[in-house]
Every structure is written in structure tokens, then in C-alpha cells.
C-alpha positions as CSV (number, residue, x, y, z in Angstrom):
1,M,4.5,18.3,80.2
2,S,6.0,14.8,78.6
3,F,9.2,13.5,79.7
4,N,11.0,14.4,77.1
5,R,9.7,17.8,77.1
6,L,11.6,17.7,81.2
7,L,15.0,15.8,79.8
8,L,14.7,19.0,77.2
9,L,14.6,21.9,80.0
10,G,17.1,20.1,82.7
11,R,19.6,19.9,79.4
12,L,18.8,23.9,79.0
13,A,18.7,24.8,81.8
14,L,22.6,22.5,82.6
15,Q,23.3,24.8,79.0
16,D,22.8,27.6,80.9
17,L,24.6,27.2,83.8
18,W,27.8,26.3,81.9
19,H,27.3,29.3,79.9
20,D,27.2,32.0,83.1
21,R,29.8,29.6,84.3
22,I,31.1,32.7,86.2
23,I,28.2,33.9,87.9
24,S,27.4,30.3,88.6
25,F,30.5,29.6,90.6
26,C,30.1,32.8,92.2
27,T,26.6,31.8,93.3
28,I,28.4,28.7,94.7
29,S,30.6,30.1,96.5
30,S,28.3,32.3,97.9
31,L,26.6,29.2,99.6
32,V,29.3,27.1,100.2
33,A,30.5,30.4,102.5
34,V,28.0,29.3,104.7
35,I,27.0,26.0,104.5
36,A,31.1,24.9,105.4
37,P,31.3,26.6,108.3
38,L,27.3,25.6,109.5
39,L,28.1,22.0,109.5
40,L,31.4,23.0,111.0
41,L,30.3,24.4,113.9
42,F,27.2,22.2,114.2
43,G,29.4,19.4,114.2
44,L,31.5,20.3,116.9
45,R,28.6,21.1,118.9
46,F,27.2,17.8,118.8
47,G,30.8,16.0,119.2
48,I,31.6,18.0,122.3
49,V,28.4,17.8,123.7
50,S,27.6,13.9,122.4
51,Q,31.0,12.9,124.6
52,L,30.4,14.8,127.1
53,Q,26.7,12.7,127.2
54,Q,28.4,9.5,126.8
55,D,30.4,10.2,129.4
56,L,27.7,10.8,131.9
57,A,26.0,7.9,130.7
58,N,28.9,5.8,130.8
59,D,30.2,6.2,133.9
60,P,27.6,3.9,136.9
61,R,28.8,7.0,139.5
62,N,26.5,9.9,137.7
63,L,23.7,7.0,138.2
64,E,24.3,6.3,141.9
65,I,22.1,8.0,144.8
66,R,24.5,7.5,147.9
67,M,22.2,7.5,151.3
68,L,24.2,9.8,153.9
69,S,22.6,8.8,157.0
70,S,21.6,5.3,158.2
71,G,17.8,4.3,158.9
72,S,16.0,0.5,159.1
73,Y,14.3,-0.4,156.1
74,E,12.5,-3.6,155.8
75,P,12.9,-6.0,152.8
76,R,9.1,-4.7,151.3
77,W,10.9,-0.9,151.1
78,V,14.0,-2.2,148.8
79,G,10.9,-4.0,147.4
80,Q,8.6,-1.2,146.1
81,L,12.0,0.8,144.7
82,R,12.6,-1.4,143.1
83,Q,9.8,-1.4,141.1
84,R,10.2,1.7,140.3
85,A,10.8,2.4,136.2
86,D,13.5,5.0,137.2
87,V,15.2,2.8,139.5
88,G,18.0,0.8,137.5
89,F,19.3,-1.2,140.5
90,V,18.9,-0.9,144.2
91,I,20.2,-3.9,146.9
92,G,20.3,-2.9,150.9
93,Q,22.7,-3.0,153.1
94,T,23.4,-3.6,156.5
95,R,25.1,-0.9,159.1
96,S,28.3,0.7,158.0
97,L,30.4,-1.0,161.3
98,N,29.5,-3.8,159.7
99,T,30.8,-4.0,155.8
100,L,34.1,-4.0,156.9
101,A,36.5,-7.2,157.2
102,D,40.2,-8.3,156.9
103,L,41.0,-10.5,153.9
104,Q,44.2,-12.7,153.5
105,T,45.7,-15.0,151.0
106,D,49.0,-16.0,153.2
107,G,51.2,-14.5,155.9
108,S,52.5,-11.7,153.7
109,H,49.3,-10.5,152.1
110,F,46.5,-9.1,154.2
111,I,44.6,-6.5,154.0
112,E,42.9,-4.8,157.4
113,N,38.9,-3.2,157.3
114,A,38.2,-3.6,153.7
115,E,35.0,-2.5,152.1
116,V,32.8,-5.6,151.9
117,I,29.7,-4.2,149.4
118,P,26.6,-6.3,147.9
119,T,25.7,-6.6,145.2
120,G,23.6,-8.6,142.6
121,D,22.3,-9.2,138.9
122,G,22.4,-5.8,137.1
123,D,24.9,-3.6,138.9
124,P,25.8,-0.8,136.9
125,L,29.5,-0.4,138.7
126,L,30.2,-4.5,137.8
127,G,28.7,-4.6,134.0
128,R,29.7,-7.5,132.8
129,L,30.8,-9.0,135.5
130,T,28.5,-11.8,137.8
131,L,28.6,-14.1,140.8
132,H,27.3,-17.6,139.7
133,R,27.9,-19.2,143.7
134,P,27.2,-17.7,147.1
135,A,30.7,-18.3,147.8
136,E,31.9,-16.4,144.8
137,V,33.1,-12.8,145.3
138,I,34.5,-10.3,143.0
139,L,37.8,-8.2,144.4
140,T,38.8,-4.5,143.1
141,Q,42.1,-4.2,141.0
142,E,43.7,-2.7,144.7
143,A,42.4,-5.0,146.7
144,A,43.3,-8.3,144.4
145,R,47.2,-6.3,144.1
146,R,47.3,-6.1,147.6
147,L,46.7,-9.9,148.5
148,A,48.4,-11.2,144.9
149,V,45.6,-13.3,144.2
150,K,43.8,-13.9,140.3
151,V,40.4,-14.8,139.5
152,G,40.0,-18.8,140.9
153,E,42.1,-18.8,144.1
154,P,41.0,-18.6,147.3
155,V,40.3,-16.0,149.8
156,A,39.5,-15.7,153.6
157,L,37.4,-13.3,155.2
158,R,37.6,-12.7,158.9
159,V,35.5,-10.9,161.5
160,S,35.5,-10.1,165.2
161,R,33.4,-9.6,167.8
162,Q,33.4,-9.4,171.8
163,F,31.1,-12.0,173.0
164,E,31.0,-12.8,176.5
165,G,34.1,-11.2,177.7
166,R,36.3,-12.6,174.8
167,R,36.9,-12.3,171.2
168,E,35.7,-14.4,168.6
169,W,36.8,-14.6,165.2
170,G,34.3,-15.5,162.2
171,R,36.0,-16.7,158.8
172,A,34.8,-18.2,155.4
173,T,36.4,-19.3,152.6
174,L,35.8,-17.0,149.1
175,T,36.7,-17.8,145.5
176,V,37.8,-14.8,143.7
177,A,34.9,-14.8,140.4
178,G,36.6,-11.7,139.1
179,I,38.6,-8.6,139.1
180,L,36.8,-5.1,138.8
181,P,39.1,-2.2,136.9
182,A,39.8,0.2,139.0
183,T,38.6,3.0,136.5
184,Y,35.2,3.3,138.6
185,F,36.2,2.2,142.5
186,N,40.0,2.1,143.1
187,R,39.9,1.2,146.9
188,P,40.6,-2.5,148.3
189,A,37.2,-4.1,148.6
190,L,35.3,-7.3,147.4
191,F,31.5,-7.3,146.1
192,T,29.6,-10.5,147.2
193,R,26.0,-11.5,147.5
194,P,24.4,-9.7,150.3
195,E,23.6,-12.7,153.0
196,L,27.3,-12.9,153.4
197,L,27.1,-8.7,154.8
198,L,23.7,-9.9,156.6
199,R,25.7,-12.8,158.3
200,M,28.4,-10.0,159.1
201,E,26.1,-8.2,160.6
202,H,24.3,-11.2,162.8
203,F,27.4,-12.1,164.4
204,R,28.4,-8.9,165.5
205,D,25.1,-8.7,166.9
206,G,25.7,-11.9,168.9
207,Y,23.6,-14.5,167.1
208,A,24.9,-17.7,166.2
209,V,26.2,-18.0,162.7
210,P,27.5,-21.8,161.6
211,E,28.6,-20.2,158.0
212,L,31.1,-18.2,159.8
213,G,32.1,-21.4,162.0
214,I,30.4,-19.7,165.5
215,S,28.0,-22.0,167.2
216,S,28.0,-19.7,169.9
217,G,25.4,-17.1,170.9
218,A,21.4,-16.4,170.4
219,P,20.0,-18.3,167.6
220,L,18.2,-16.4,164.4
221,N,15.1,-17.7,164.5
222,D,14.5,-16.7,160.8
223,R,15.0,-12.9,162.3
224,P,13.9,-10.8,159.1
225,P,16.5,-8.4,157.6
226,R,16.3,-5.2,157.8
227,Y,18.9,-2.9,156.1
228,A,20.4,0.4,157.2
229,R,20.4,2.3,153.7
230,V,21.2,0.7,150.2
231,R,23.2,0.8,147.2
232,L,21.2,3.3,144.2
233,Y,21.6,3.7,141.2
234,A,18.8,5.6,138.3
235,S,17.7,3.9,135.5
236,D,19.3,6.9,133.1
237,I,21.2,10.1,133.9
238,D,18.2,11.7,133.4
239,R,15.6,10.1,136.2
240,V,18.1,10.6,138.8
241,A,16.9,14.6,139.9
242,G,13.5,12.9,140.1
243,L,14.5,10.0,142.2
244,E,16.5,12.0,144.3
245,R,13.8,14.6,145.2
246,D,11.5,12.0,146.0
247,L,14.0,10.5,148.7
248,R,14.5,13.6,149.8
249,A,10.5,14.3,150.4
250,Q,11.0,11.1,152.4
251,R,13.6,12.8,154.4
252,I,15.8,10.6,153.1
253,E,19.3,12.9,153.0
254,T,21.2,11.9,149.7
255,A,23.9,12.8,147.6
256,S,24.2,12.5,144.2
257,R,26.2,14.3,140.8
258,L,23.5,16.1,139.9
259,A,25.3,19.2,139.3
260,D,27.5,17.7,136.9
261,I,24.8,16.4,135.1
262,E,22.9,19.3,135.1
263,N,26.2,21.3,134.0
264,V,26.4,18.9,130.7
265,K,22.8,19.6,129.9
266,S,23.4,23.8,130.6
267,I,26.5,23.3,128.2
268,N,24.0,21.5,125.5
269,R,21.7,24.6,125.9
270,V,24.4,27.4,125.9
271,L,25.8,25.4,122.6
272,G,22.0,25.5,120.7
273,V,21.8,29.0,121.7
274,I,25.2,29.7,120.4
275,F,24.4,27.7,116.8
276,N,20.8,28.5,116.3
277,T,21.6,32.2,115.8
278,I,25.0,31.8,114.3
279,A,22.6,29.7,112.1
280,A,19.6,31.9,112.1
281,T,21.7,35.1,111.1
282,A,23.5,33.4,108.1
283,L,20.9,31.7,106.5
284,I,18.7,35.0,106.6
285,G,21.8,36.9,105.0
286,C,22.3,33.6,102.5
287,I,18.5,33.9,102.0
288,A,18.5,37.6,101.2
289,S,21.5,36.9,98.6
290,L,20.2,34.3,96.4
291,V,17.1,36.4,96.7
292,G,18.7,39.0,94.7
293,S,20.6,36.8,92.5
294,F,17.8,35.4,91.3
295,I,15.5,37.9,90.5
296,A,19.2,39.9,89.2
297,G,19.9,36.4,87.0
298,V,16.0,36.5,85.4
299,D,15.7,40.4,84.9
300,R,19.5,39.6,83.0
301,K,17.6,36.7,80.8
302,R,14.5,38.0,80.2
303,K,14.9,37.7,75.8
304,D,16.0,34.5,76.7
305,I,13.3,33.5,78.9
306,A,10.5,34.9,76.1
307,V,13.1,32.9,73.6
308,L,11.3,30.0,75.6
309,R,7.9,30.6,76.3
310,L,7.3,31.4,71.9
311,L,9.0,28.2,71.3
312,G,5.9,26.7,73.4
313,F,7.3,26.5,77.1
314,T,4.5,27.2,79.4
315,G,4.4,29.5,81.9
316,P,4.9,26.9,85.0
317,A,7.8,25.0,82.6
318,V,9.4,28.5,83.2
319,G,9.2,28.4,86.2
320,L,10.4,25.0,86.7
321,Y,13.5,25.8,84.7
322,V,14.2,28.5,87.1
323,I,13.7,26.0,90.4
324,V,15.7,22.9,88.8
325,Q,18.7,25.4,88.2
326,G,17.9,27.1,91.5
327,C,18.4,22.9,93.3
328,L,21.8,22.5,90.8
329,L,23.4,25.4,92.3
330,S,22.3,24.4,95.8
331,L,23.2,20.8,95.4
332,L,26.6,21.3,94.5
333,A,27.3,24.3,96.7
334,Y,26.4,21.8,99.3
335,V,28.4,19.2,97.8
336,G,31.2,21.8,97.9
337,G,30.5,22.8,102.0
338,Y,30.5,19.0,102.9
339,G,34.4,17.9,101.2
340,I,35.5,21.7,103.2
341,Y,34.0,20.3,106.5
342,L,35.1,16.9,106.3
343,G,38.7,18.4,105.1
344,A,38.5,20.7,108.2
345,S,37.0,18.7,110.9
346,R,39.8,16.2,110.1
347,I,42.2,19.0,110.7
348,F,39.7,20.0,114.2
349,N,39.9,15.9,115.6
350,Q,43.8,15.8,115.0
351,S,44.6,18.9,116.2
352,L,42.9,18.3,119.5
353,A,43.5,14.6,119.3
354,G,47.1,14.8,122.1
355,S,44.3,16.4,124.5
356,Q,41.9,14.0,124.7
357,A,42.4,10.7,126.6
358,T,41.0,8.3,124.1
359,D,39.9,8.6,120.7
360,R,37.0,9.8,120.0
361,L,35.8,13.0,117.8
362,L,35.0,15.7,118.9
363,C,33.6,17.2,115.5
364,Q,31.6,14.8,113.7
365,I,28.0,14.9,112.4
366,T,26.1,11.2,111.7
367,P,24.8,10.2,108.8
368,G,21.6,11.8,109.7
369,H,22.4,15.0,110.2
370,S,23.9,15.3,106.5
371,A,20.7,14.0,105.3
372,F,18.7,16.9,107.1
373,A,21.4,19.1,106.3
374,L,20.9,18.8,102.7
375,A,16.9,18.1,102.9
376,L,16.7,22.1,104.5
377,T,19.5,22.9,101.5
378,L,17.4,22.0,99.0
379,I,14.1,23.4,100.7
380,V,16.3,27.0,100.9
381,A,16.7,26.7,97.1
382,L,13.1,25.6,96.5
383,L,11.6,28.4,98.2
384,V,14.0,31.5,97.4
385,A,14.0,29.6,93.4
386,S,10.1,29.9,93.7
387,I,10.5,34.0,94.0
388,G,12.5,33.9,90.5
389,A,9.9,31.4,88.9
390,Y,7.2,33.8,90.2
391,R,9.0,36.3,88.3
392,A,9.9,34.5,85.4
393,I,6.5,33.1,85.1
394,R,5.3,36.5,85.3
395,I,7.1,37.8,81.7
396,E,5.3,38.9,78.6
397,P,7.2,37.4,75.9
398,A,5.5,40.4,73.3
399,Q,6.8,43.3,75.6
400,S,10.2,41.8,76.3
401,L,11.4,41.0,72.7
402,R,9.7,44.5,72.0
403,E,13.1,46.1,73.5
404,V,15.5,44.4,71.2
């Protein structure tokens, strides 16, 4: 078929739709009644689930796997754990008793038994906060508030022990390199390189630790470190279950937020079933309605189609004529349905904005989703219009005109 013939065919299809504009409007309205609610329903599902998943992924506490019992782990075991693909961050910890220290800035700002937590590069809890020198530490917001200290200012750390019947104090002067917001950790604590915790443990075990100002006690003699537990974070929320299962297989009792992760996945599955069921039901009803509309339209225009055949249009050309009309109607219906979705989703988001802690959207679809919905609409239109086209091709011009 020549290009001019195709242009003529398209122009005739448009003029025919405009001539029967009331019927065309009814067909478009029936499609809009299906497309708009489906877009709105999918936007709510995607917006709610994506927000829950984003909250899970952005909260490092959901990636953490806590070891509930103490053991004795060599650095080699920690290194092997670090090499696993499902491990995002791991660092050795000393015994719980040795992770507490007193902090002081002056005579009126003092914290007893503050937590001392080991950290390193890539710690998900600290985000972009990093330590560049051994004497640097990162304070939590609560610790910084109680000590009245800012970034760059010194903090004195003090630990005590009983040694040969007398009490000894180990001291170290540290520099605040950053302050961790209270979003994920609101207790008074400091994050430091693991070497400081090992010195504190060696000090309390009766060894001489010159870095803490203590020369009394047994020499270390390059004593290899051993860890009571580790700070462990999975690489993503989907790896938490497998990593926790492997640790329990080694008889290591753990705890995590796996239940919260599974709840979000369960919500996604339930909403998926609901949406797919409603979408399938609406799609079946829409297809049935369109099939009836196209067949009735072809039967109503039998004489017009017969005239087209007599004017030189072949059977495939007449079938294409019907398909073009179906695609045009569906395209207009999608534009109308998408416009209604935009208005309704804005109302949803504005109405629910007061109940949200953030300004994120609860009803939204991506450009990719919009393109997929448009493609699906056109595919359905092609399939349904093909049935009407097949019926139009089978029309015999002589038989139809004989009825005039």
C-alpha cells in the first residue's frame, strides 16, 4: 500500500470517528473508566510499597545482625566473614565490660560509662562520617550535648582497673571528628577505631598500655587480639535472612529486624494480589465491552465498508482502517485516564501529607510505568480491533450493497 493511500486511510478513519463522535465519546469514556482507576490503584501500591522499602533500605538498623552471646573469635574468622558477598560491614568487638568508659571535657561536663563502639570505613550507621587519624572519634548527638563539645574540640577518655590492690586510671585525649545525629542512635556513645577498644581491654586485663599512660602490668608481647563478638551488617535487606541463618548454623545466637523486613514483603505480596485481581477483572470486562463495540460498529457500517472496497481498498486495507480507529480511540482514552490519574493522585498526596513524616509521595508512578501502561493499552486495542478487522475483511461488497 502506498504512503498516500495510508494517509488517505488515516484521514478517513479520523473523519469517521468525528462523524460518529457521540459513539466515539462513549467508547472513550468506557475505556477511561477502566484506565484511570487502574493507574490510581497501581500508583498507590507502588508509592506505599516503595516508601516502605526505601525506609527499610535507608535505615542501617534493618541491616544489622546482633550477636546475643559472647565468644572468642580470631581476626581470621572476622576476615573470612568480611569477604562474604552478603556482608556489607563487619568489625570485631571486645567484651561488653570493656566497651564502657568515662568521658569528660571539663569539671561540669562529664559522662559515666559511655559506650565505646568500634567503627571503620563503610560503617552504615555513620554514613559519610569518617575517621582520618587514630586519635579521632565520632560522638553521638546526645554525648556531644551532655559534654557541650563541638567538632574539632578535645575529649578526655578515662577507664579504671584494680591492679595489685590499687586502683589505676588509664587516660587518653581524643579529638571529635564528627557528631552522629540521633536519627538511628540516641544514646551517649563514641565511635572509634578498634585499636582503642583493644587497648582498653588489655588495660583491664592487667597489661601495660603506654598509650593510656599505664606502664605497670605484664607486657603484651604482640598478643594477637580476640573478639567477643562483631558488629555485623548485611549488604542489603534481602541478604539479612541468609546471613542470619548461616550464623545460627554455627551456633551463634543472633537478633535482627527480619520480622519488619518480612512484613514489608508480605504487604507487597498482598497488594500485588489485590491489584492483579482487580486489574485482571477490569481488563476482562474492558475487552468484552470493546469486542462488542467493535463488532457492532463493523455491522453498523457494513455498507460504508462495502463502498470502500468498491473504491479500490483491499481487504487488508479495510482491516487496517478498523485497527487505526481502535488505536486512536485507545490513545485518546489513555490520555484522558492519565489526566484523571494526575488530578486524583495530587488530591491523595495532599490529603495524606499531614499524616506523613516526610514530603514523599504516597501515590506515584514512574515514566517507565506510564510508558508500559500506554503500550499495554495499545496492545489490548490492537488485539480487540483485530477481531473487528477480521469481521470487516469478510464483508462481501456485492452482498452488502444488495441490501440498499
